[in-house]
Residue, then its C-alpha position, 0 to 999 in steps of 0.5 A: m318938847f316936854r310941855p305937851l307931855l306935861l299938859g297931858i299928864v295934868y289932863l289925865i290927873a284931872l280926869h282921874s280926880v273927877a272920875v273918883g267923885q271929886t267936885l268939878s272945879t272951874s280949873d277942871t272944867s277949863r281943862l275938860l273944855a280947853n280946846p275943840q279936841r278935848a271938848a269932843h273927847t269929854f263928850v264921848h269918853w264919859q259916855m263909853a261903857g266902863h267910863e259912864r259919867f253922864d254928868l261930866a259929858a253933859v258939861t259940853m251942853k252948858a251953852d244953854p243955861s236954861l237947861t237943868e242938869a238932867e236935861r243936859i245929860d239927856r241931850a248928851r245921850q241923845l246926841l251920842k245915839v244920833l251919831d252912832s245910829r248915823g254911823l258918824f265917827i269922831d276922828f279925834d286926830r282931825i279935830p284941832t287942839n288950838p284953843a284959839y281955832e277959827d273957822t276958815l270960812s266964817g272967821l268965828h271960833q267954831y268947829i263943825m264936826f260933820n259935813s253931813l250934820p252941820e247943825i252940830y258944831l263946837e263953839r268957844q264961849d268964855s275961853l271954853w269949847m262946848f256945843s253951841r246953844a243952837s246945836v243943843d237946842a237942835i238935838p231933840a229935833i235931830y233925835r226925833s228925825t233919826f228915831s221913830v216915836f214907835v221905837d221909843v215906846v216899844l223899847d220903854n215897854l220891853p221886858e228886861n230880858m229882851h235887853k240882854q246882849w248876845l254876840g254883841l247885840q241885844i235880843w230885841q235887836y235880832l228880832a227887829l233886824f229880822i222884821w226890818i229885812l222882812i218889811g223891806l222884801v215885802l215892800r219890794k214884792l208889793f210894788e212889783y205886784f202893783l206895777e205888773v197888775y194895775v199899772h201894766k193893765l192900764t198901759q195895755k189899754t193904750e194904743t202905744k207900746w212904749d209905756d208897756f216897755l217902760v213898765k217892764a224896764a222899770k219894774k225890778p229896778a224901781s222896786f229894788i230902789l224902794m226897798l233900799f230907800f226903806f232900809k236907808v231911812s229906817y236902819s238907824n232905829l235898830m240902834l246898832s253900833v257906830n261901826v256897823n251903822f257906818y258900813m251899813n250906810w256906806f253899803l246902802d248908798i252904793a247899792l242905791s247908786f247901782s240901782f239908779v244906774w240899773l234903772f236909767y240903763g233900762l230906760v235907755n232901751v225904752i227911749t231908743g225903742l221909741l225913737a226907732a219906731i218914730t224914725a221907721k216912719t220917715e223916709s230918711k235913713l240917717d235918723e235910723q243910723l243915729v238911733p243906735l249910736l244915741g242909745k250907746t252914747l246914753k248907756v255910756f253916759v249913764i255908766v260914767v255918771g253912775s260910776l262918779f256917784i258911786v265913787q263920791n259915795s265911797g268917800y273919794n273926792v271926784a274932783s281929784v279922781l278926775a284930775g288923776l284921769g286928766i294926768g293919765g289922759l295923754a297916755v290913754a289917748l296914745a294907747a287908744r289912738d286907733t279907737l279915737a280914729n274909729f270914733f272920728g271916722s264914725v262922726t265923718i260917716f254921719l256928717d258926709k253920709p256916704f251910705q246908710i243902713g240898708h244900702w248895698i256897698n262895696i269896700n275893698g272888694q267886700e260887698g254886702i248890706v250895711e246893718e249898723v254903724g257903731f262907734r268903732t266899726t261898721r257891720i256889713r251883712t254879706f250875701y253869703n250871710s256872714v257879718i264883716s266888721v270894718p273899722n270906721s277909720i278905714m270906711a272914712s278913708t277908703a273909696v266906698d262904692n255905694l251900689g244902694l244909691r244907684e237909680y238904674r242898674r246896668i245890664m251889659t253883655t256881648v252877644n257873639l254871632t257866627y261869621s256866617t250870619p248875613p248882614e240883613q239878619l245881623e241888622a234884624f237881630v240888632e233892631a229887634v233887641k233895640g225894640l225889646a229895650r224900648a218896649n220895657p217900661r223899666m228900662r232907661q230910654d234915654l241911654m241904651e246901646v245895642q250895636f254891632n261892636q266888633f269883629g271878634a276872633h271867632s264871632l261877630d260881636v253885638l254889644i248890649y248896654v242897657f239900664v233898668k230901674v229896679p229897687t232890689w238885687h232880686d228885681e235886677l236878677q229877675e229883669r235880667h232873666t226876662f230880658f235875656m230870655e227875650i233875646l233868645r226868642v229874637a235869635k230864634e225868630v230871626g234865624v241867627e246862630f250864636a258862636y262859640p270859640t272854634q278853629t276851622l282848618h282849610i286844606d287849600s290844595f294837594y300837590k296834585d290839585a290846583p289851589r282853591q279859588v278865594g272869593k269871586k273872579l271879577s274883572e278890573e272893571e267890575l271891581a272898580s264898579s263895586v268900589w265906586s258903588f260903596g263910595p260917596d256917589g254910590d248907592a250900595s252903602k247904607r250909611g244912614g243905618p239899617r234899611l230894613k223896611k216893613d210896609g214900606k217904612v224903615i225900621d229904626f228903633 
């Protein structure tokens, strides 16, 4: 229990003796570099304000014996600037304290400090932990990739008063921060101007429209990405503190992820617009139904993938997040069972194709034109111009009357003629209506019925049952109107009258008068003769149909 405390006290005494200027002995070096954690602490602690002993921090750079003391100090200072500018914290609690630590993958006595900077790692040499020779040799190149040569030249030639601090920043940093933001905004505006003036002019000369939509959709997000990319690659030159740079790096990563989601989300609209133009030229309606669904799917995909990138850039493990989602997946599925039923209903609609966009359908008494088939609902525009949203689960499990698939549209009505209509006029009326139907090229010729159908309560009923081949409801109404007008003209020409519900009261007799005679007074012989004439061997009946003749020919349509 007391051994770690005793070792800590000895370590602090050694640090104190070094700090007051005593010669660094072999035992002191062993304590400073005893394990990975102490080596990292030695590197950082002796470069902090108030503890500046760069010669002690340079001890961690002894892996390359060809370097002089001044060169090792310079490498140590360069590496700390790189870590600060990239926002890389050294978490001492996570660094192992075991002097015999081995990397789990390589099995070597090495410790990689940052996954984003694997070139820099600690290595055990002769029982001492220090930065490896490869790391020490790589520091100048990493420094140069982090900071611009121009920045170093400017800083070396700045007057002394520009290095004075005010509210935690040096004066030159305020000026550099203003110029940095200004350059980013100017780059964004220049790129937008370039796309709008030059690229858009080129696309306007083409016959296609999708390239114009592409430029319009990509202009703002692409220019925003360019500005953020400039900030991302250049913010380290501001040489801000490690805390500021850490959150700056985090913010820029999140903003870049959002910008790419914005860009791809806009490109989805361009893709769906292009596909809609292509599918509009085909005869099939299925592809036109698939385009809106594909667009929604792509948008959801972009949002989901973008969210995963944002979560990853926020420092969370996407795999663990997905695992957590998997655990809660059952609960979500139970809560969203209606949504899932509607989704699979939409899949069934696309596979079975009971209707398509533009079809006139009737479902549960609701009639209208199909406007859109989505993930959850199907939208129907009614004939009174409202929109009905029917869940796809209902659409897939309910009988749908697809009036839009009719090849012919039926006209069925009953014409009521008065009981005073003579048989010859009734036959003439029926045959004339048949003639109207035969003469109309839009009517179906192989299936039509115009027949004296029944004796009604107040009329002689003629059934008219025909079909017309028209594309729209408007054309159907127009054809119905024309046909009915012709029937009226036929009725007028033939001389029949239309009946309407009536009741006739006959007073057969009064107490002082004889009863009214019903029918004709015929003898038994005359009645028998009439019955015989309508029988099999008689000539009064017209069993073969109408006997109306014109120029000696029987009229029969």
